[in-house]
N, C-alpha and C positions, 0 to 999 in steps of 0.2 A: 256356494261360497260366500264365508262371511266377510267382513271388511277387511280384517286383517291378512287375510287369505287373499283376496284380489290385491290389494296393496302388495303383498311378496309377490304375484304372478305378474305384477306390472315392472315390479324392479327386476324380477327374472328376466322378462320381455327384453327389458332395454340394455341390461348387463351383457345378455347374449348377443347383443347387435352390438357391443363396445360402446355403448353410449352411457351417458351419464343420467340415471333412472330419476334424480331429483330434478334436473330441467323440465323433464315432461310431466313431474308430478307439480311442478311451481307454475308449467305454463296452463294447467288446467285451471288455477285459479283465475286465469284471466282471461281464458276461452268463454266466448258469449253461447250461451245454448242456442242449438240449431232450430230454425223455423222451418216449417213445411213450404214456403213459398222462396227459400232459398236454396234448400236441399233439391227440389223439385225444377228451380229455376222456372218459377210459372212467368214472372214479369218478360223475361225474356223470349219463351216459348209463345206468350200471346202477342211479342210483338212482331213475329216471324211472316205474319199475313198482309202483305204487299200490293194489291189488286192493282192492274193496269188501267182498268176502265173504271168507269161510273155504276155500273150495274151489281147490285147488291149480291147476287147470289153467286157472282165471282169468289167473294171471300169462302163460300161452302166449297167451292170447286178445289182451292187453294188449300183449305182443312183437310179434306177429304184425304186429298193425295199425300200430304205430310202424316197423318195417322196412317196411311197404307205404307209408306217409308219406315215408321216407327217399328208397325206389325213384320214387315220383312225383315229389320232388324233382329225382332224376337225369334224369327225362324232362324237367322243366320247363327245367332249365338247358340240356339240347341245343336244345331248342325256342326261346327264348329267342336263344340263339347265332345262330341262322337268322332270325329276325323281326327283331333290331337289326340286320344288315346292310342295307345299302341295294339291294344287287343282289349276292346270294351267288351263287356258282357252282354248277355242277351237283354238280362235286366237292364240293363245302364242304356242301351238302345231305346227300348221299348218304352221306358219314362220319356226320354227324349223327344221320340218319335210322337207320344201322345200328346207332349206339348205342343210340338210343332203341328198336328191335324188341329188343334184346339184354335191355334194362333191363324192356322191358314181357312178354318169354317169363318172366323171372323173376317177374312176377307172377302170371301164368297156371301155372306150374308149383309156383309154393309154396301154392297154395290146398291140398292136400293137408295141410299143416301145421294147416290150421283144420279141412279134413273128416275127417281121420283120427288127427290128433292131439290129441283132447280129448274126455274120457269123456262119452258122449252125454246121460246122467243129468244129470251137474253141469252139463254147459253150459246145458242146459234149467231148470236153478234158478237158477246164477249171474247167466243173461241178464236177467231180471227185474227184478234191481236197476240195471240200466243203463239201464232205460225214461226218458226219451225216446230217450236219445242213440242214435245212428245214424252208419253208415259213408255213408249220406245225406249228412252232415255234412260232408266232406271238401271243404273250400275247394279245396285243390289239384286235383283232381278237374277241378272246374269250371272253372279257370283254363286247366288246360292244354286244355281243350275251346276256349274263347274265344279262345285264343293258336294255335290248329290252324286254325280253319275259322271262314267268315262264318256270321252269326248264323242265316240261314235253314235252313241244314245242321242247326242245332239245334231246327226245329220238325217235330213229327211229324204224320202227316196229319189229325189231329182239331185240331190245332193250327194247322195252315192254312187250316181252314174257318173259324175264329174269328179272324182275323189282317185287321186293315183293308187296305183298297186300298194304302195309301202308308203302312207302318208306318216308327215311330222306334224306335229302338236300346229303349227303356221298353215299347214295345209289344212287341218280341221277349221282353224278361223276363217280361212279363205270360203267354206264351203259350208259353215255353220248355219241352221236353218233360220235364223233371224237376222240373216243379211237379206235373205230374198224379201223382206217387208221395205228395203231401204235403196236396193239397186237393181236395173235393169241387166239381166244376166245375160243378154244379147249382145248388150253395147259396151258393161261395165261401167255404165254412169250411175253414181250414188245421187240421192238425195242428199239435201243440206243436212237433215235430222242426222242422217247415218254418218255424215264427214265429219260432224261435229261430236257424235257419241264415239267415233273410233280416234280420233284427234286427242280427247281426252283420257279414255278409259283404257284403249284397245291393247296398250303396253302391259297394264296392270293386269288386265285380262289373261294376256298370255302367257305372264309370269306366274300367276294365280295356277294355270294350269298345269304349268310344269311343276310345281309344288303338290299337286294334288295326285298326281301318278303314283297309284299304290294306294292312295289315302283316300279317296273318296268315300263316301258313305255306301255307296253301291259295294265297293270294294270290302269295306270293312263287315259288312252283312255277309257278304260271301266269304268270309273267313269265318263267320261263327258255325260255316257247314250245316248241321240239322237244325233248322228255324222251326219253332214250336208252331202250330196254326195260328195262335194268337198274335206273335209279332208280323208273320205274314200278312195277317188280316190288318194290322196297322200300318204296315209299311204300303201295301196296295191302296189304303185308303188315304194316304199321304200323295201318292203320285197321282192318284184319281182328282183329288181336293186341287193340288196345285196344277197338273197337268190338262184335266179335262173340264172340270165343273167352275174353275175360277175364270180360265179363260174363255169360256161359253157363256158368264153372266157377264162379263166386260163384252162379247159379243153383242149380246142380247141389248146392253146399253147403249152402245156404239149405233145398232140399228134403230134404236127408239128416238136418237137425236140426228143421226146423220142419214137415215132412209124410213122413217115411220110414214112418210107420205108420197115415198118413190122417188126422190131428189135424188139419192145416191151422192150425198155428198161428198166433199173431198176430206182425208183426217188432216188434223193441222201439221202432222210430219209427211205428209203424202203419200204414206202406205197405202197397198192395195189392200185395205183393213178389213174386208170382208174374207178375204183369203188367207192372210195373215193370221188371223184371231184364232180361226179354227184350229182345233185341237188335230184335226183330221188330216190336215196340211201341215201343222206344226211335226207333228208325229214325236215328241218330246217324251220320251219316259226313262225314271230311274230305275227301275228293276225292271228290267223287260225278262230275267230269267223267270221271274215270279208267275208269267201270263202261259197260256197256251198260244198255241199258233193263231185258231180264231179270235182271240181274244186282242194279240197283237193286232192282227187283220181287222177287226174291227174298232181299232182303238177311236175313241172320241163319237164315233159314228151312233146317232141314233133312227129309230124307225123313219121318222120325215125324212131324215137325208138319204136313206136307202144303204 
């Protein structure tokens, strides 16, 4: 477009909005050119690290988790685009899932920042000042689960034994797999970590679950009927990345700091972390219909784990 065409397009745009185009054109005369630091909000972003202790590696710990939350937002962005479409095409789903796989791969490989990037003794000292805060309390992680799959796929085998015959959404939330990390099922006693999380986020998560009925990524994919082998593999890769590989590197990092010398230290959130973090016990799957019975049975298991 030449300059005249650009100006005419601007005039047409604001005229269609019922606005005076001259007002906006004159405003451009006084608007300051945008800068990188203002657009990205660099100064604000770099001011958000506030360690609670004098240990220098605590800043690494904070930055890593902030980066993780931003990557989760990238994944969430892609899933929302698919779920928000009435009938997304296979090409649209494939492109979005390719991006989600790229982001989740970043989460997996970046765990080296945590495992190999902090002083062992310093970490095991400053982390004590963070209780009862825990990565367990990441609401974006839970939101992605609810957008990706139906609630029955977020109930592990023990939870299914407790479920009523005709469960409501609220019933599913009572028995959802992640509550096992924060409560004693025999007594019903919750950790403070779980109490805080549910107090802040549970109503919104239940509301999201209601909104996602019939609209989850799993259901959008099922509506495509005959999936190409390429899309099927992309979906299974996302499932494995998010629900097996990422939890496993998290578990390896926890073992490095909490059990490297056989100490069996407690997690800051008080969870039974060895059991909770392993995909064999979480049993979270986004697209169970894509797997054989044997693959489902062996979910998250490797040779060392029998």
